[in-house]
N, C-alpha and C positions, 0 to 999 in steps of 0.2 A: 407166891404173888399172884400170879394168874393161874395156877393149875394147869398150866399146858401139858406137863407129864400125866395128868388124869385123862386129859382129853386126847392124846395122844394113843392112852394105853385102849381106851374105851373105842375109839375108831377099828382098831385092830381086834380088839374081843368081841366087837360086835359081829362082825362076821367069821370068826375064827372056830373052826370044826363045827359050822352049822349049815349044812351043804344048803337046806331049803332056803336060807335066807341068802346065801350066795347067790344061789338061781335066783331068787326074785331082783336081787340086785342087776345082776347081768342082764335081764330081761327088760328092767325097767331103764337102765344106763347105758345098753350095749356095749357092756365093757368088761373086761375081765382082769382089771388091775385092781388089786385091792391095797387098803394100809399094812404097812411094815409092822411089825413088833416093836414096842418101846422098851428100853432097859436104861433103868434109872442111874444105874452107875455103871454102865459103858458110854462115856460120853463119845468116844470115837466113831460109836454105831447110832449115833442119833441124827446126824446130817443126812442120811439116804432116807430116815423115817420123816423127819418135815419135810423134807425135799417128794417125797411120796405123798404124805399127807396132803400137802398145798396142790399137789397134781391131781388127786382124785376128790377134791373140794367141789367141785361143780356137781360130779357124778353124785357125790355125798348128798348135795342139796338137792338133786332131784328124787333120790331115793327117799329123804326126809318128806319131801312134799307130798310125794305118791301116799307114803303112810299117813300124813295128815290129813291129806283128802280121804282116807279110808279105801282106798284102792288096794293097800295091801296091810296085812294084819298088824298090828303094833305090836311090837317084841316083847315091850313091857319089861324089859330090863335094865340095871343101873346105866350099863354102857350107853342105851339109848337116851335113855334122860340126861346124861352127861352134855351127849353130843346136842341134844333138843337145848339144853340150857346154854352151851356155846354159841350155837346159832343168834340167840338173842343180842349176844355181845356185837356190838357195831364196829369192834376194832379188833376181833379177834383174829382177822388175816393180817393187818398190821403185826399185830403180837406174833403171830407165825412166822412171818417175814422177818422180824428182830430176832426171833432165836435162831431161825435158820442164817440168819448173819455171824450170829455169834458163834454159832458152831462152825462155821466156814471159817472164821478168824480162828478158834483154838485147834482146828483139826491139824492143819499142819504141824504145830509145837509138839502134840500129841504124839503123832503119827513117827516124827522124828526121833522119840526117845523109846519107841518100842523096837529096840533093837539088841541084839546080844553083846554087840560091840561096846568098849571101855569109854561109854563117853559122858560119865557122871561128872567128871571134872568139869565139862563144858557147861553142866545143867545152872550153875549160879548165874552164869553171864547170861546164857540165852534165857533164863527165866525171867532177869532183870528186863532185859532187851523186850522181850514180850510184852509185859507190864506196860513198860512204855510206849509201846505200839497200842495196847489196849486201851490206855488214857487218852491216846490221839483220837482213837476211833470214840471215846467217849465225848470228846470234845467234837468232834465231828457230827455224833448223834445232836448234841446238845445246840449245835449251831444250826441242823437241819431242823430241829424242832421249833428254833426261834424262826427262822426263817419261814417255817408253816404257818405259825401265829402271824406272821407281818404280813404274809400273802392274803390270809384269809381276813386279818384285819383291816387292808387295803382293799379285799372286795366287798366287805360290807359299806366300808366308808364309800364306794364307789357307787354302790347301789342307793345307798343314801342320799346322794347327790343328783342321780340320775331319775330316781323314782318320783312318782306325784305325791308320797305323802308329807312331802314337808309343806305342801300348799295348805292352806286353812278348809279349802273348800273339800279336800278328800278327807279331812278332818272331820268335817259336817256328815259327810257320808257314812265314815265310819262309827262316828255315834249314831247314827241312825241304823245302820245295822245290827249295831249292838243292843238298841231299845227294841227290835222288832222280832220278834220270833220268825216271823215271814221271811225274812233277810236270811236269818241265822242257817234256816232251813231250805235255803233256794238252793237246787243243782245248777250251777252254770253252763255244765257241760251236757244237760240233759234238755233244758229250757230256755226259751229265746229271753234273752235280757230286755228287749225291748218292750215286749209283751207284757213280761212280769212288772215292768217299772209303769206301764200304760195304766194295768189297772190301780195302782197306787198313787199315782201322780197327777193324771188326765183331768181328772175333774175336780179334787180339791186343791191341785195346785198349776193350774194351767201355765202359767206363765214358768214355772220350773220344769215342767213337762218339753214347753218350747225349747228349753235350752238343751234339757236331756237329748233330744231330739238331735239337735244340731252338733252335741256332744259325740252321739252316738254314731255319726256319719264321718267321723275324722277317720284319716288314715290310720293303718296299724304298723306303717311302715313296710318293710318286708318281711314280715310274719309268714304272710300266706306264700309268698315264694320260698323260704326257708322252710316250711312245711313241707313243701312238695317237695323240695330237695332230701329231708329227711325220710318222706312215707317212699318215695319213689326212688331212693338211693340205687336198691340193686336192679330196677328196670333202667336207669339212666346208665347204669355200668355197664348193664346188657346191650344197650344201644350203642355206646360208646365202644365197646368191644365189636360189636357187629358192622357198627360203621368202619372201624379201624380195620376189619377183616375184607368189609368190601373196597377200601381203598387200596388194600393191598392186592385184592384181585385185580383191580382197576390198571393199577401200575403193571401186574404181570401180563395183562391182554395189552396193554400200549406198549411193553417192551417186545412182543410177540407179533405184534404190527408192525412195529419198527424192524423189527428183524426179517420178517415176510417181506415188506414193502424193498428193502436192500436186495433181499436174494431176488424179487420179481426185477428189480432195475440192475442187477448183474446178470442176469439170465437172459433181460432185453439186451443188453450192451452185446453178449455173446451169440444172441442169435444176428444182429445186426453184422456185427463182425463175420460172421459163417455167412451171412448172404454175400457180403462185399467182397468174401474168397472165391466164392463159386462164381461171381460175376468176374472176377480177375481171370480165372480158372477159363471162362469160356472165351474169354479175349485171347488167353495163349490158344487155346486150342483152335481157334480160328487161323492163327498166324502159322499152323502147320506146315501150310502150303511154302513156308520159306525151303525146306529141304527139297520140296522139288523142284522149284525155281532152281536151287543150287545145281541138283542133279543135273536139269535140263540146260544150263549155261558150261557147266563140264563139259558135256557131251558135245555141244556145240563147239566148245574150244578143240576137240580132238579134230575136228577135222578143219580146220583153220590155221593159219600161219602169222607170223607176224603180229604186228598192234591189235588185228581183232582177236587173237587166240589169245593175247595179254590181257584184253578187255574183258574178254568172256570168263576168262580164268579169275581174274581181281571181282570180278560179280558174283562168281561162286562163290569164292572163299568169304567175301563178306556176308552174303546169304546164310552160310553155314555157321560162321562165328555167331549171328545175330540168333540163328536157330536154336545152336549150344545155349546161348544166354538164356532163349525163352524155357528152355526144356530145365536148367537149372532152377529159375525161377517157378516152374510148375510143379516140380519134386519138393519145394519148399512149400507153396500153397497147398499140395496134398497132405503134406504133414501136418500143417497148421489145421486145415481141415478135419483131419483123424482126430488130432486134440481137443478141438472145440467140441466135435461130436461127442466125443466122452465126456467130456465136461459137463456138457447138458444132460445126459443120461443118466448123472449122478442124481 
């Protein structure tokens, strides 16, 4: 029906055992993947063939275009002519996709019964179920085709509703275009339409030309913006990616800045606390005279008697107790000073 077997065989034959042609193909397409061999009576082997055929189709198109532009020699073989004819079919890819879908449907059943096990007793049941499943696939295909036709019909109807073709004025323009050789040969993408219409309408139809001038300055909607998105898509993507990268760098810098500020505040607090400890240490060192005063009162008490000796002894004991407490506090402060100093040096 579609002669896909002929196409698949031709794709493989075109490059099989032809080193020079394979080298040209690889040089043009930068690919070393080639079509596989097709076998008409080995259905189970044809799924990889059609999958490979679809995979290399873009490369094959590139090779065929290079031959068509005479940058490579024309092989002049029947297989090349078969492929060239297939390229003219706008539905060839859809046909190959349909063939691949059928192959994927049949393959599990075919593989199941390629076995030495005694499964022939189950063939009838499995075959009946398989046929019923293929009918279900057929119904799905018909539904899909119907949906496609309905979708196409809806699109055409929508275009007719939104297009200016329904207005009589545009019918007049179309009739004018169909009668004029200049209109038929006018290249709208190469020449300015206003200049073209001015030559035809400004003198013989000044009122019509004035109307056309007003018509031509009407907004084209979002066409310019949309075209900018289409043309500059890659640049926009690059800009977005660059902006995202800059944003990440900014976030990273902010995190580092916050960490640095937190470390700075912590270090400042530690330095302030260390200074306070040093001041407290100096205060305690100033009070080291308590021990000397206690010794002096004790010596004076030795040469006294009665209440005077008791008074001097009491003063000496009070001063010694105070000195002992101060020394204990001094020891704690010195340990804290050492710890804070080590913390600041890290």
